[in-house]
C-alpha positions in Angstrom: 3.9 13.5 6.4 2.7 14.8 9.8 -0.5 12.7 9.3 1.6 9.6 8.8 3.4 10.2 12.1 0.1 11.0 13.9 -1.7 7.8 12.9 0.3 5.3 14.9 -0.3 7.3 18.1 -4.0 6.7 17.9 -5.6 4.0 20.0 -6.3 0.7 18.1 -10.1 1.3 17.7 -9.5 4.9 16.5 -7.1 3.5 13.8 -9.4 0.7 12.8 -12.7 2.6 12.3 -11.3 5.2 9.8 -9.5 2.5 7.9 -12.7 0.5 7.5 -14.7 3.6 6.7 -12.4 5.4 4.3 -10.1 2.7 2.9 -12.4 -0.3 2.8 -15.5 2.0 2.2 -17.7 0.2 4.7 -20.8 1.9 6.2 -21.0 2.6 9.9 -23.7 0.0 10.2 -21.4 -2.7 8.7 -18.4 -1.6 10.8 -20.6 -1.7 13.9 -21.7 -5.2 13.1 -18.1 -6.3 12.6 -16.9 -4.7 15.8 -20.1 -5.5 17.8 -21.0 -1.9 18.5 -23.8 0.4 17.3 -23.5 2.5 14.2 -23.8 5.5 16.5 -20.7 4.4 18.4 -18.8 3.9 15.2 -19.6 7.5 14.2 -18.4 8.7 17.6 -15.1 6.8 17.3 -14.6 8.1 13.8 -15.3 11.7 14.9 -12.9 11.4 17.8 -10.2 9.9 15.5 -10.6 12.8 13.1 -10.5 15.4 15.9 -7.4 13.9 17.4 -5.6 13.7 14.1 -6.6 17.3 13.3 -5.3 18.6 16.6 -2.1 16.6 16.4 -1.3 17.7 12.8 -2.1 21.4 13.6 0.0 21.4 16.7 3.1 19.9 15.1 
């Protein structure tokens, strides 16, 4: 439940990238092409989203 409350607080891009990666099972290269960024940037955004969610869920 804490995760469900933490998700809406993320910036738009940090919500979109994990959804595309985990829910729609797209590869970083494909996500990057869709968002017009590099696959490396997609990985960075994904890592930041995970770190932010982890910190938020642990602190609650």
